TILOGU-360027 format. One record per atom (N, C-alpha, C, O): residue in one letter; x, y, z. Coordinates in pm, 1 decimal, m for minus. Example, Ala and Ser with C-alpha at 12.3 -4.5 7.8 and 13.67 -1.06 7.14 Angstrom:
# residues 2
R   type         xx         yy         zz
R      a     1319.0     m569.0      780.0
R      a     1230.0     m450.0      780.0
R      a     1320.0     m330.0      780.0
R      a     1423.6     m331.9      846.5
R      s     1285.0     m225.0      708.0
R      s     1367.0     m106.0      714.0
R      s     1290.0        3.0      787.0
R      s     1340.9      113.8      803.9
//
This chain:
# residues 103
R   type         xx         yy         zz
R      m     m783.7    m3004.2      782.7
R      m     m643.1    m3040.0      770.8
R      m     m580.1    m2957.5      658.1
R      m     m638.9    m2940.1      551.3
R      s     m460.3    m2908.0      684.6
R      s     m392.7    m2830.3      581.5
R      s     m334.7    m2923.1      475.2
R      s     m342.7    m3045.6      485.1
R      k     m277.4    m2861.9      375.4
R      k     m222.8    m2939.6      263.9
R      k     m116.3    m3036.8      312.3
R      k      m30.9    m3002.1      393.9
R      l     m122.8    m3158.0      261.1
R      l      m23.5    m3259.6      293.5
R      l       68.2    m3280.9      173.5
R      l       21.5    m3297.4       60.8
R      n      196.3    m3280.4      198.2
R      n      294.1    m3310.1       94.2
R      n      347.6    m3450.2      118.9
R      n      403.9    m3479.8      224.3
R      v      328.7    m3535.4       19.2
R      v      363.1    m3676.4       33.5
R      v      465.1    m3714.5      m73.6
R      v      452.5    m3676.8     m190.1
R      l      565.0    m3789.3      m31.8
R      l      663.0    m3842.9     m126.5
R      l      649.6    m3994.2     m126.9
R      l      655.5    m4058.2      m21.9
R      l      631.6    m4050.7     m245.0
R      l      627.1    m4196.2     m260.0
R      l      759.8    m4243.0     m315.6
R      l      815.8    m4180.8     m405.9
R      v      810.2    m4352.7     m261.4
R      v      930.5    m4410.7     m319.8
R      v      911.9    m4560.1     m342.3
R      v      857.3    m4632.4     m259.0
R      c      959.2    m4602.1     m456.8
R      c      970.2    m4745.5     m482.8
R      c     1111.0    m4761.5     m536.8
R      c     1192.0    m4670.5     m519.1
R      g     1143.6    m4868.6     m599.6
R      g     1280.3    m4885.8     m648.5
R      g     1317.5    m4786.5     m756.5
R      g     1399.8    m4697.7     m734.3
R      s     1257.6    m4801.2     m872.8
R      s     1296.3    m4720.4     m988.4
R      s     1213.0    m4593.7    m1001.5
R      s     1253.9    m4499.5    m1069.3
R      g     1098.0    m4590.4     m938.0
R      g     1009.4    m4475.3     m951.6
R      g      896.1    m4500.6    m1048.5
R      g      806.2    m4417.3    m1059.8
R      a      897.1    m4613.4    m1119.4
R      a      792.3    m4638.9    m1219.0
R      a      658.1    m4670.3    m1152.6
R      a      559.1    m4602.1    m1178.7
R      s      653.9    m4771.7    m1067.9
R      s      525.6    m4806.6    m1007.8
R      s      477.9    m4698.4     m912.4
R      s      357.6    m4675.1     m900.9
R      s      571.2    m4631.1     m843.1
R      s      526.9    m4523.7     m754.8
R      s      471.2    m4407.1     m835.7
R      s      385.5    m4333.3     m787.0
R      g      518.8    m4389.9     m958.8
R      g      462.8    m4285.3    m1045.8
R      g      316.6    m4311.4    m1076.7
R      g      234.9    m4219.4    m1074.3
R      f      283.3    m4436.8    m1105.8
R      f      142.6    m4472.5    m1129.6
R      f       61.4    m4456.8    m1001.6
R      f      m50.6    m4405.9    m1004.3
R      m      118.5    m4501.0     m888.9
R      m       48.1    m4489.7     m761.5
R      m       23.8    m4343.0     m727.1
R      m      m84.6    m4307.5     m680.7
R      a      122.8    m4258.3     m749.1
R      a      108.1    m4115.5     m719.9
R      a       m3.8    m4055.2     m804.1
R      a      m84.6    m3977.2     m753.8
R      a       m8.4    m4090.9     m931.1
R      a     m114.2    m4040.0    m1019.4
R      a     m251.5    m4084.4     m968.5
R      a     m346.5    m4006.0     m967.5
R      n     m261.0    m4210.4     m926.5
R      n     m388.1    m4261.7     m876.1
R      n     m426.3    m4196.2     m743.5
R      n     m544.5    m4174.3     m717.1
R      m     m328.5    m4165.3     m661.3
R      m     m356.6    m4096.8     m534.5
R      m     m401.6    m3953.1     m559.4
R      m     m491.7    m3903.6     m491.7
R      r     m339.0    m3886.1     m656.6
R      r     m381.6    m3748.7     m689.2
R      r     m525.9    m3747.9     m738.2
R      r     m605.1    m3661.3     m701.0
R      k     m558.5    m3845.6     m822.0
R      k     m694.1    m3855.9     m874.9
R      k     m794.4    m3881.2     m761.0
R      k     m899.6    m3817.6     m755.1
R      a     m760.8    m3974.0     m671.4
R      a     m848.1    m4005.5     m557.9
R      a     m860.9    m3885.4     m464.5
R      a     m969.4    m3859.3     m412.4
R      a     m752.3    m3812.4     m442.8
R      a     m755.7    m3694.8     m355.2
R      a     m851.0    m3590.0     m410.8
R      a     m924.4    m3524.9     m336.4
R      k     m848.8    m3574.7     m543.0
R      k     m938.8    m3478.7     m606.1
R      k    m1084.1    m3519.7     m582.5
R      k    m1167.7    m3436.5     m547.2
R      e    m1114.0    m3649.2     m602.4
R      e    m1249.4    m3700.1     m581.1
R      e    m1293.7    m3683.6     m435.9
R      e    m1411.4    m3659.4     m408.9
R      l    m1199.1    m3696.7     m342.4
R      l    m1229.4    m3686.9     m199.3
R      l    m1217.7    m3542.6     m148.2
R      l    m1237.8    m3517.0      m29.5
R      h    m1185.5    m3449.4     m237.1
R      h    m1169.3    m3307.8     m202.9
R      h    m1062.4    m3286.4      m95.4
R      h    m1081.3    m3209.7       m1.0
R      l     m950.6    m3355.8     m112.2
R      l     m838.7    m3342.6      m18.8
R      l     m728.7    m3260.1      m83.7
R      l     m703.8    m3270.7     m203.8
R      d     m663.5    m3178.0       m2.9
R      d     m551.7    m3097.9      m51.8
R      d     m424.0    m3177.4      m28.1
R      d     m364.2    m3172.7       79.4
R      l     m384.6    m3249.8     m130.7
R      l     m274.8    m3344.5     m119.2
R      l     m181.4    m3325.6     m237.1
R      l     m224.8    m3324.5     m352.2
R      e      m53.8    m3310.9     m208.4
R      e       44.4    m3309.4     m317.4
R      e      123.9    m3438.6     m306.7
R      e      183.7    m3467.8     m203.1
R      v      124.1    m3514.8     m413.7
R      v      191.3    m3644.5     m412.4
R      v      297.2    m3647.3     m521.6
R      v      267.6    m3628.4     m639.6
R      k      420.9    m3671.1     m480.1
R      k      531.1    m3683.7     m576.1
R      k      586.4    m3824.8     m565.8
R      k      581.7    m3887.0     m459.6
R      a      638.0    m3874.0     m675.3
R      a      702.8    m4005.4     m675.7
R      a      848.1    m3986.9     m719.4
R      a      876.7    m3921.0     m819.3
R      r      936.9    m4045.2     m643.9
R      r     1079.4    m4036.9     m675.6
R      r     1144.2    m4171.0     m642.7
R      r     1082.2    m4257.3     m580.5
R      s     1267.8    m4187.3     m684.5
R      s     1338.4    m4310.3     m647.8
R      s     1394.4    m4292.5     m506.7
R      s     1408.2    m4180.6     m457.2
R      e     1425.8    m4404.2     m443.8
R      e     1472.8    m4398.4     m305.0
R      e     1598.9    m4314.4     m288.7
R      e     1621.5    m4256.6     m182.4
R      s     1680.8    m4307.3     m392.7
R      s     1806.2    m4232.5     m383.2
R      s     1783.5    m4082.1     m369.8
R      s     1875.7    m4008.2     m335.2
R      e     1661.0    m4036.5     m397.0
R      e     1633.3    m3892.4     m392.1
R      e     1564.8    m3846.7     m263.4
R      e     1533.3    m3728.7     m248.2
R      i     1541.7    m3940.1     m170.7
R      i     1467.5    m3905.5      m48.9
R      i     1526.8    m3783.2       20.9
R      i     1454.1    m3690.9       57.7
R      e     1657.9    m3782.8       38.8
R      e     1722.3    m3672.9      112.4
R      e     1692.0    m3536.1       52.7
R      e     1684.3    m3436.9      125.2
R      n     1674.7    m3530.4      m79.0
R      n     1650.3    m3402.3     m146.7
R      n     1514.6    m3342.8     m111.1
R      n     1493.5    m3222.5     m126.6
R      y     1422.2    m3426.4      m63.3
R      y     1285.1    m3380.8      m41.5
R      y     1244.0    m3375.9      105.3
R      y     1133.2    m3332.3      136.7
R      i     1331.7    m3420.0      195.9
R      i     1297.2    m3432.0      337.7
R      i     1239.9    m3302.1      394.5
R      i     1147.0    m3305.8      475.1
R      d     1294.2    m3187.5      353.2
R      d     1248.4    m3059.4      409.3
R      d     1111.7    m3017.3      357.8
R      d     1050.9    m2925.1      412.2
R      e     1062.6    m3083.5      253.6
R      e      939.0    m3038.3      189.0
R      e      817.6    m3125.6      217.4
R      e      706.8    m3092.3      175.5
R      i      836.9    m3237.9      288.8
R      i      727.3    m3334.4      297.3
R      i      673.8    m3354.5      438.3
R      i      743.2    m3331.2      537.3
R      d      547.5    m3398.6      444.6
R      d      482.5    m3434.1      571.0
R      d      482.3    m3584.9      589.4
R      d      479.2    m3634.6      702.0
R      a      485.5    m3657.0      479.0
R      a      481.1    m3803.2      486.4
R      a      564.9    m3863.8      374.9
R      a      574.1    m3811.0      264.1
R      l      625.4    m3976.3      408.8
R      l      702.0    m4054.2      312.7
R      l      637.8    m4192.0      307.8
R      l      632.1    m4262.6      408.5
R      m      589.7    m4229.5      190.0
R      m      528.5    m4361.9      174.3
R      m      624.2    m4448.0       93.3
R      m      665.9    m4411.7      m16.7
R      v      658.0    m4563.1      150.8
R      v      760.8    m4650.0       95.4
R      v      695.8    m4776.6       40.6
R      v      611.4    m4837.2      106.6
R      g      735.1    m4816.0      m79.5
R      g      683.0    m4939.5     m139.2
R      g      711.0    m5058.4      m48.9
R      g      815.8    m5064.5       15.4
R      p      617.1    m5153.7      m43.6
R      p      631.0    m5266.8       48.8
R      p      757.8    m5348.9       29.4
R      p      807.7    m5409.9      124.0
R      h      809.8    m5350.6      m92.7
R      h      930.9    m5427.7     m120.8
R      h     1057.5    m5354.7      m74.3
R      h     1167.9    m5407.7      m86.9
R      l     1041.4    m5233.1      m20.5
R      l     1157.6    m5156.0       25.8
R      l     1161.9    m5145.8      177.9
R      l     1224.5    m5054.5      231.8
R      a     1096.9    m5237.6      247.2
R      a     1095.4    m5232.9      394.4
R      a     1236.9    m5220.3      450.2
R      a     1258.0    m5158.5      554.6
R      y     1333.3    m5279.0      380.2
R      y     1471.3    m5278.4      429.3
R      y     1534.1    m5139.1      433.8
R      y     1636.5    m5121.7      500.0
R      i     1476.9    m5039.1      366.0
R      i     1538.1    m4905.3      369.2
R      i     1486.0    m4821.9      485.6
R      i     1533.6    m4710.4      506.7
R      l     1388.6    m4873.4      562.4
R      l     1328.1    m4791.4      666.8
R      l     1429.2    m4742.5      770.2
R      l     1417.5    m4630.1      819.1
R      e     1526.8    m4823.7      803.8
R      e     1628.3    m4778.1      899.8
R      e     1706.9    m4660.1      844.4
R      e     1734.7    m4563.8      915.9
R      d     1742.4    m4668.1      716.8
R      d     1814.5    m4556.4      654.0
R      d     1728.7    m4431.2      653.0
R      d     1776.9    m4320.6      677.3
R      v     1600.8    m4450.6      624.6
R      v     1508.2    m4337.5      617.0
R      v     1501.1    m4267.9      752.2
R      v     1495.4    m4145.1      758.2
R      e     1501.5    m4344.6      860.6
R      e     1495.9    m4282.9      993.0
R      e     1615.5    m4191.3     1016.6
R      e     1604.3    m4090.8     1086.7
R      e     1728.9    m4225.8      958.4
R      e     1845.7    m4137.3      971.1
R      e     1821.1    m4004.6      900.1
R      e     1858.6    m3899.0      951.0
R      y     1759.0    m4009.6      784.2
R      y     1730.2    m3885.3      709.8
R      y     1629.8    m3797.9      784.1
R      y     1640.2    m3675.2      782.8
R      t     1531.7    m3862.4      849.2
R      t     1419.4    m3786.1      905.1
R      t     1440.3    m3745.6     1050.2
R      t     1350.2    m3687.4     1110.5
R      q     1555.3    m3774.4     1107.4
R      q     1579.5    m3739.5     1247.3
R      q     1550.9    m3592.8     1272.4
R      q     1601.6    m3504.7     1203.0
R      g     1467.8    m3568.4     1374.1
R      g     1436.4    m3430.3     1409.2
R      g     1326.6    m3369.7     1324.5
R      g     1276.7    m3262.0     1357.1
R      e     1287.9    m3435.1     1217.6
R      e     1180.3    m3383.6     1132.4
R      e     1050.6    m3453.3     1170.9
R      e     1051.2    m3570.6     1208.2
R      d      940.8    m3381.8     1161.9
R      d      811.4    m3441.5     1195.3
R      d      750.3    m3499.7     1068.2
R      d      656.8    m3443.9     1010.8
R      i      804.7    m3611.2     1026.5
R      i      759.7    m3674.6      901.9
R      i      708.4    m3813.5      934.1
R      i      775.1    m3892.1     1001.3
R      k      589.9    m3842.2      885.5
R      k      535.0    m3976.8      902.7
R      k      597.8    m4066.6      796.6
R      k      594.5    m4034.9      677.7
R      v      654.0    m4177.2      839.5
R      v      710.7    m4273.5      745.7
R      v      617.7    m4394.5      743.9
R      v      597.0    m4459.6      846.3
R      i      562.8    m4423.2      628.3
R      i      458.8    m4525.2      615.4
R      i      502.6    m4631.3      515.5
R      i      534.6    m4601.0      400.5
R      l      503.5    m4754.3      560.5
R      l      532.3    m4865.1      469.8
R      l      399.7    m4903.8      403.9
R      l      306.7    m4948.1      471.4
R      m      391.9    m4887.1      273.8
R      m      267.1    m4918.2      203.5
R      m      235.6    m5067.2      212.4
R      m      325.4    m5151.1      218.1
R      k      107.5    m5097.9      213.4
R      k       63.2    m5236.7      224.8
R      k       55.4    m5300.8       86.3
R      k        7.0    m5239.3       m8.7
R      p      103.2    m5424.3       76.0
R      p      103.3    m5492.2      m54.6
R      p      m35.8    m5502.9     m116.2
R      p      m49.6    m5500.1     m238.5
R      e     m139.1    m5515.3      m32.8
R      e     m272.6    m5536.9      m90.3
R      e     m323.9    m5419.1     m172.1
R      e     m396.9    m5440.3     m268.9
R      y     m288.5    m5296.2     m136.8
R      y     m330.7    m5185.4     m224.7
R      y     m219.4    m5144.2     m319.6
R      y     m246.4    m5095.5     m429.4
R      y      m95.2    m5163.0     m278.7
R      y       15.6    m5123.9     m365.1
R      y       16.6    m5205.9     m493.7
R      y       39.1    m5152.5     m602.4
R      s       m7.7    m5335.6     m480.5
R      s       m3.4    m5423.3     m597.8
R      s     m112.9    m5388.6     m698.2
R      s      m98.8    m5414.5     m817.7
R      k     m222.5    m5329.8     m649.0
R      k     m332.8    m5289.8     m738.6
R      k     m324.3    m5141.8     m776.2
R      k     m405.9    m5091.0     m853.1
R      l     m223.1    m5073.6     m719.9
R      l     m208.8    m4928.3     m740.9
R      l     m338.3    m4855.4     m704.0
R      l     m383.4    m4766.2     m775.7
R      d     m397.2    m4895.4     m590.1
R      d     m524.4    m4839.8     m543.8
R      d     m497.7    m4710.4     m466.5
R      d     m465.3    m4712.1     m347.8
R      g     m512.3    m4598.5     m537.6
R      g     m482.4    m4467.8     m478.2
R      g     m571.3    m4433.7     m360.4
R      g     m525.4    m4373.0     m263.6
R      k     m697.4    m4471.7     m367.3
R      k     m790.9    m4439.0     m259.2
R      k     m752.5    m4511.8     m130.4
R      k     m752.7    m4452.6      m22.5
R      k     m719.8    m4640.0     m142.3
R      k     m677.8    m4718.2      m23.9
R      k     m546.0    m4662.5       32.9
R      k     m526.6    m4658.9      154.4
R      a     m457.1    m4619.8      m55.2
R      a     m330.3    m4561.3       m9.6
R      a     m356.7    m4433.5       69.4
R      a     m291.9    m4409.2      171.2
R      i     m450.8    m4352.0       23.5
R      i     m485.0    m4228.6       94.9
R      i     m547.8    m4261.5      230.5
R      i     m517.6    m4196.6      330.6
R      e     m635.0    m4362.4      233.5
R      e     m695.1    m4401.6      361.3
R      e     m585.5    m4440.2      461.0
R      e     m589.6    m4399.9      577.2
R      h     m487.6    m4518.5      414.7
R      h     m376.3    m4560.6      499.5
R      h     m295.4    m4438.9      544.9
R      h     m256.8    m4429.2      661.4
R      l     m270.1    m4347.0      452.6
R      l     m197.6    m4224.2      484.6
R      l     m269.9    m4146.7      594.2
R      l     m208.8    m4106.2      693.1
R      l     m400.5    m4126.4      576.1
R      l     m475.7    m4042.7      670.7
R      l     m486.5    m4106.7      808.1
R      l     m495.6    m4036.2      908.6
R      e     m485.7    m4239.8      813.9
R      e     m488.0    m4308.4      944.1
R      e     m368.7    m4264.9     1028.9
R      e     m377.3    m4259.3     1151.6
R      n     m258.5    m4234.5      962.9
R      n     m137.5    m4193.8     1034.7
R      n     m141.6    m4049.6     1082.6
R      n      m52.2    m4006.3     1155.3
R      f     m243.5    m3974.7     1043.2
R      f     m253.9    m3832.5     1082.8
R      f     m370.5    m3807.9     1177.8
R      f     m405.6    m3693.0     1204.5
R      k     m430.6    m3914.9     1228.7
R      k     m543.7    m3897.3     1322.0
R      k     m493.5    m3862.2     1460.5
R      k     m573.4    m3843.7     1552.3
//
């Protein structure tokens, strides 16, 4: 699999910043070529052209309809993160969930 560019969004960007760091660390351990950025939801449009996947914090399920408008015509996987790994900031579980969407 080629390099995956992933954008994480949560409300303010704080918890997604920790999650992104944990995912980068897990990707290194798993020898995966993964670039993970964390931004606030208001910045999604700025990154749409650069990403393969958008992972959304579980508390932001309500923005998924808006996100679909941004991603129209783009081949981007939009993934709602699961509370069970998001709440623990478990980067490895987040990567497993991400990769399930690329099988």
